[in-house]
C-alpha positions as CSV (number, residue, x, y, z in Angstrom):
1,M,-16.3,8.4,-3.9
2,E,-17.2,9.7,-7.3
3,N,-16.8,13.4,-8.2
4,Q,-14.3,13.8,-5.3
5,T,-10.7,14.8,-5.8
6,T,-9.3,13.9,-2.4
7,V,-9.6,10.6,-0.4
8,P,-8.8,10.2,3.3
9,Y,-8.1,6.5,2.8
10,F,-8.0,3.7,0.3
11,L,-9.8,0.3,0.1
12,L,-7.5,-2.6,-0.7
13,L,-8.5,-5.8,-2.5
14,E,-11.1,-7.9,-0.7
15,F,-10.3,-11.5,-1.4
16,S,-13.7,-12.8,-0.4
17,K,-16.7,-11.8,1.7
18,N,-16.7,-15.4,3.1
19,R,-15.1,-15.3,6.6
20,H,-13.5,-18.8,6.1
21,M,-11.9,-17.7,2.9
22,Q,-10.5,-14.6,4.6
23,L,-9.0,-16.7,7.3
24,L,-7.6,-19.0,4.7
25,H,-5.9,-16.0,3.0
26,F,-4.5,-14.9,6.3
27,F,-3.1,-18.4,6.9
28,F,-1.6,-18.7,3.4
29,F,0.1,-15.3,3.6
30,S,1.3,-16.0,7.2
31,V,3.1,-19.2,6.1
32,L,4.5,-17.4,3.0
33,Y,5.7,-14.4,5.1
34,L,7.2,-16.5,7.9
35,A,9.0,-18.8,5.4
36,T,10.4,-15.8,3.5
37,V,11.6,-13.9,6.6
38,T,13.1,-17.1,8.2
39,A,15.0,-18.1,5.0
40,N,16.5,-14.6,4.6
41,L,17.4,-14.2,8.2
42,L,19.2,-17.5,8.1
43,I,21.3,-16.1,5.2
44,I,22.0,-12.9,7.1
45,F,23.1,-14.8,10.2
46,A,25.2,-17.2,8.2
47,V,27.1,-14.4,6.5
48,A,27.3,-12.1,9.5
49,F,28.6,-14.7,12.1
50,N,30.8,-16.9,10.0
51,H,34.2,-15.5,9.0
52,Q,34.4,-18.0,6.0
53,L,31.7,-16.0,4.3
54,H,33.3,-12.5,4.9
55,S,33.9,-11.8,1.2
56,P,32.3,-9.2,-1.2
57,M,30.0,-11.8,-2.8
58,Y,28.4,-12.8,0.5
59,F,28.4,-9.2,1.7
60,F,26.2,-8.4,-1.2
61,L,24.1,-11.5,-0.6
62,M,23.5,-10.4,3.0
63,N,22.3,-7.0,1.8
64,L,20.0,-8.7,-0.8
65,A,18.5,-10.7,2.0
66,L,17.9,-7.5,4.0
67,Q,16.1,-6.0,1.0
68,D,14.0,-9.1,0.5
69,V,12.8,-9.0,4.1
70,G,11.9,-5.3,3.6
71,I,10.0,-6.0,0.4
72,V,7.6,-8.6,2.0
73,S,7.4,-6.7,5.4
74,V,6.0,-3.6,3.7
75,T,3.1,-5.3,1.9
76,V,2.2,-8.8,3.3
77,P,1.6,-8.0,7.0
78,K,-0.9,-5.3,6.2
79,S,-2.8,-7.6,3.9
80,M,-2.8,-10.3,6.6
81,T,-4.1,-7.9,9.2
82,N,-6.9,-6.7,6.9
83,S,-8.0,-10.3,6.3
84,L,-7.9,-11.2,10.0
85,M,-9.8,-8.1,11.0
86,D,-12.2,-8.2,8.1
87,N,-11.1,-4.7,7.1
88,R,-9.9,-3.3,3.7
89,C,-8.8,0.2,4.8
90,I,-5.3,1.7,4.5
91,S,-4.8,5.4,5.3
92,Y,-3.7,7.9,2.6
93,F,-0.4,8.4,4.3
94,G,-0.1,4.7,5.0
95,C,-0.5,4.0,1.3
96,A,2.1,6.7,0.5
97,A,4.6,5.1,3.0
98,Q,3.9,1.7,1.5
99,I,4.7,2.8,-2.0
100,F,7.8,4.7,-0.9
101,L,9.2,1.7,1.0
102,F,8.2,-0.9,-1.5
103,V,9.7,1.0,-4.5
104,S,12.8,1.7,-2.5
105,F,13.4,-1.9,-1.6
106,I,12.6,-3.2,-5.1
107,A,14.8,-0.6,-6.8
108,S,17.7,-1.2,-4.5
109,D,17.2,-4.9,-4.9
110,F,17.6,-4.6,-8.7
111,F,20.5,-2.3,-8.5
112,L,22.2,-4.7,-6.1
113,L,21.6,-7.6,-8.6
114,T,23.4,-5.5,-11.2
115,V,26.3,-5.0,-8.8
116,M,26.4,-8.7,-8.1
117,A,26.7,-9.4,-11.8
118,Y,29.7,-7.1,-12.0
119,D,31.2,-8.8,-8.9
120,R,30.9,-12.2,-10.6
121,Y,32.4,-10.7,-13.9
122,V,35.5,-9.4,-12.0
123,A,35.9,-12.6,-10.0
124,I,35.8,-14.9,-13.1
125,C,37.2,-12.7,-15.9
126,H,39.8,-10.8,-13.8
127,P,40.6,-13.0,-10.8
128,L,44.1,-11.6,-10.2
129,H,42.7,-8.1,-9.8
130,Y,39.6,-9.1,-7.9
131,H,40.8,-8.1,-4.4
132,I,42.0,-4.7,-5.7
133,M,38.9,-3.9,-7.7
134,M,36.4,-5.2,-5.1
135,N,38.1,-4.3,-1.8
136,W,36.0,-3.6,1.3
137,K,36.2,0.2,0.8
138,V,34.8,-0.1,-2.7
139,C,32.1,-2.6,-1.6
140,T,30.9,-0.3,1.2
141,E,30.7,2.7,-1.1
142,I,28.8,0.6,-3.7
143,M,26.3,-0.5,-1.1
144,I,25.8,3.0,0.2
145,F,25.1,4.1,-3.4
146,V,22.7,1.2,-3.9
147,W,20.6,2.0,-0.8
148,V,20.6,5.7,-1.5
149,S,19.6,5.2,-5.1
150,G,16.8,2.9,-4.1
151,F,15.4,5.5,-1.6
152,V,15.7,8.3,-4.3
153,C,13.6,6.1,-6.6
154,G,11.1,5.6,-3.8
155,I,10.8,9.4,-3.2
156,L,10.4,10.2,-6.9
157,H,7.7,7.5,-7.5
158,T,5.8,8.4,-4.3
159,T,5.9,12.1,-5.2
160,G,4.8,11.4,-8.8
161,T,2.0,9.0,-7.8
162,F,0.5,11.3,-5.2
163,S,0.8,14.5,-7.3
164,V,-2.4,13.5,-9.0
165,L,-6.0,13.9,-7.8
166,F,-7.9,10.7,-7.1
167,C,-11.6,10.2,-8.1
168,S,-11.9,6.8,-6.4
169,N,-10.3,5.0,-3.5
170,V,-10.8,1.3,-4.5
171,I,-7.4,-0.4,-5.2
172,N,-7.8,-3.7,-7.0
173,Q,-4.7,-5.2,-5.4
174,F,-3.6,-6.4,-2.0
175,F,-1.3,-3.5,-1.5
176,C,-0.8,0.1,-2.8
177,D,0.4,-0.8,-6.3
178,I,1.4,2.2,-8.4
179,P,-0.3,1.0,-11.7
180,Q,-3.5,0.5,-9.8
181,L,-3.3,3.8,-8.0
182,L,-2.6,5.7,-11.3
183,K,-5.8,4.2,-12.7
184,L,-7.7,6.1,-10.0
185,S,-6.4,9.5,-11.2
186,C,-9.1,12.0,-12.3
187,Y,-7.0,13.4,-15.1
188,G,-4.5,10.6,-16.0
189,F,-0.8,10.6,-15.4
190,S,1.0,13.8,-14.4
191,Q,3.9,14.9,-16.5
192,F,6.2,14.4,-13.5
193,E,5.1,10.8,-13.1
194,I,5.5,10.1,-16.8
195,G,9.1,11.5,-16.6
196,V,9.8,9.3,-13.6
197,L,8.4,6.2,-15.2
198,M,10.4,6.8,-18.4
199,T,13.6,7.4,-16.5
200,Y,13.0,4.4,-14.3
201,S,12.3,2.2,-17.3
202,L,15.4,3.3,-19.1
203,V,17.6,2.7,-15.9
204,G,16.0,-0.7,-15.4
205,L,16.6,-1.7,-19.0
206,G,20.2,-0.4,-18.8
207,C,20.8,-2.5,-15.6
208,F,19.3,-5.6,-17.3
209,T,21.4,-5.1,-20.4
210,F,24.5,-4.7,-18.3
211,I,23.7,-8.0,-16.5
212,I,23.2,-9.8,-19.8
213,V,26.5,-8.5,-21.2
214,S,28.4,-9.3,-18.0
215,Y,27.1,-12.9,-18.1
216,A,27.9,-13.3,-21.8
217,M,31.5,-12.4,-21.0
218,I,31.4,-14.7,-18.0
219,F,30.2,-17.7,-19.9
220,K,32.8,-16.9,-22.6
221,A,35.5,-17.0,-19.9
222,V,34.1,-20.1,-18.3
223,L,34.2,-22.1,-21.6
224,I,38.0,-21.7,-21.8
225,I,38.6,-23.0,-18.3
226,P,40.5,-26.3,-18.8
227,S,39.0,-28.4,-16.0
228,E,35.4,-29.4,-15.7
229,Q,35.5,-28.9,-11.9
230,G,36.7,-25.4,-12.4
231,R,33.8,-24.6,-14.8
232,Q,31.3,-26.1,-12.5
233,K,32.6,-24.1,-9.5
234,A,32.4,-20.9,-11.5
235,L,28.9,-21.6,-12.7
236,S,27.7,-22.6,-9.3
237,T,28.2,-19.0,-8.1
238,C,26.5,-17.5,-11.2
239,M,23.4,-19.5,-11.9
240,P,21.4,-18.6,-8.8
241,H,22.0,-15.0,-9.4
242,L,21.0,-15.2,-13.1
243,I,17.8,-17.2,-12.2
244,V,16.9,-14.6,-9.6
245,V,17.4,-11.7,-12.1
246,F,15.3,-13.2,-14.8
247,M,12.5,-14.1,-12.3
248,L,12.3,-10.6,-10.9
249,F,12.7,-8.7,-14.1
250,L,10.4,-10.8,-16.3
251,S,7.6,-11.2,-13.7
252,G,7.8,-7.5,-12.9
253,C,7.6,-6.4,-16.5
254,F,4.8,-8.8,-17.3
255,A,2.8,-7.7,-14.2
256,N,3.2,-3.9,-14.8
257,L,3.2,-3.7,-18.6
258,R,0.3,-6.0,-19.1
259,P,-3.0,-3.9,-19.5
260,S,-4.9,-4.4,-16.2
261,S,-8.6,-4.8,-16.1
262,D,-11.0,-2.5,-14.2
263,T,-12.1,-5.4,-12.0
264,P,-9.9,-7.6,-9.8
265,T,-8.8,-10.9,-11.4
266,Y,-6.9,-13.9,-10.1
267,L,-4.4,-13.4,-12.9
268,N,-3.5,-9.8,-11.8
269,F,-3.2,-11.0,-8.2
270,G,-1.0,-13.9,-9.2
271,L,1.3,-11.8,-11.3
272,T,1.7,-9.3,-8.5
273,V,2.5,-12.0,-6.1
274,M,5.1,-13.4,-8.5
275,Y,7.2,-10.2,-8.5
276,S,6.5,-8.9,-5.1
277,V,6.4,-11.9,-2.8
278,L,7.9,-15.0,-4.5
279,P,11.4,-13.6,-5.4
280,P,12.2,-12.7,-1.8
281,L,11.3,-16.3,-0.9
282,F,13.1,-18.0,-3.7
283,N,16.3,-15.9,-3.5
284,P,17.7,-17.6,-0.3
285,I,16.5,-21.0,-1.5
286,M,18.3,-20.6,-4.8
287,Y,21.6,-19.4,-3.2
288,S,21.5,-22.1,-0.4
289,M,20.8,-24.9,-2.9
290,R,23.5,-23.9,-5.4
291,N,26.2,-22.6,-3.1
292,K,28.1,-25.3,-1.1
293,N,29.6,-22.7,1.3
294,I,26.1,-21.4,2.2
295,R,24.9,-25.0,2.6
296,F,27.8,-25.9,4.9
297,V,27.4,-22.9,7.2
298,L,23.6,-23.4,7.4
299,S,24.1,-27.0,8.3
300,K,26.4,-26.0,11.1
301,L,23.8,-23.5,12.3
302,W,21.1,-26.2,12.2
303,R,23.2,-28.6,14.2
304,F,24.0,-25.9,16.7
């Protein structure tokens, strides 16, 4: 593909030329994907069909589960299919669609985590005004803004990434990852993509800062709650969210800001899995383990 400026398709990471290892990769990703989808669908069904969970916090949690299903469904099935069929190809437009959807879901996921931090702040620091500040009209408008903002990020990143000319078509990752694609550019980053990356970085840092400040005020308010039971109840709704935020933000930063090598490595693969596959799996586990209402509803569904 050298000396060419257009590519009809891309070649994704080949885990092994050994057929048994390819099937092992297919089996591993299949188990991971089915576990992630099943866990998130259980959260969605639990919130949707149980009136006890019809509150803003669980409404946001249901949307988070929908986004997590979208994240893994965009990347993992294609990698599974390629391993099963002994094929590495993904079309040019398929790669563009993968980037658009993946960035859209990841961005909306992080925006929603920011909203959930604000929801917990209002619930704990201003409980008397909670139902006024977080009524269903406000929550619906917030969710529309979150989803639209995510799709806008997807459009901008896809446009910026594919505004360059590619001199190679070999992507050293199991899906169309933006840093790996930009390394294939003949002339480096475009000014448009640099602007998008800088804007996206500032917005992400702003959201993370907002979350940290919100939780600093939450913990300050929790410390003055007189009863230990009240403090534990307040923290039980906050800790899963805080763990999820740190896991997604830190793994994503480490995977994308770390200088990547020109050859595929297990470290690059592992870091990408950490921010693209594991958070959608751990999110429902964290919330179901730490939230007794979720555990109660899930146990009822299981007995049913």
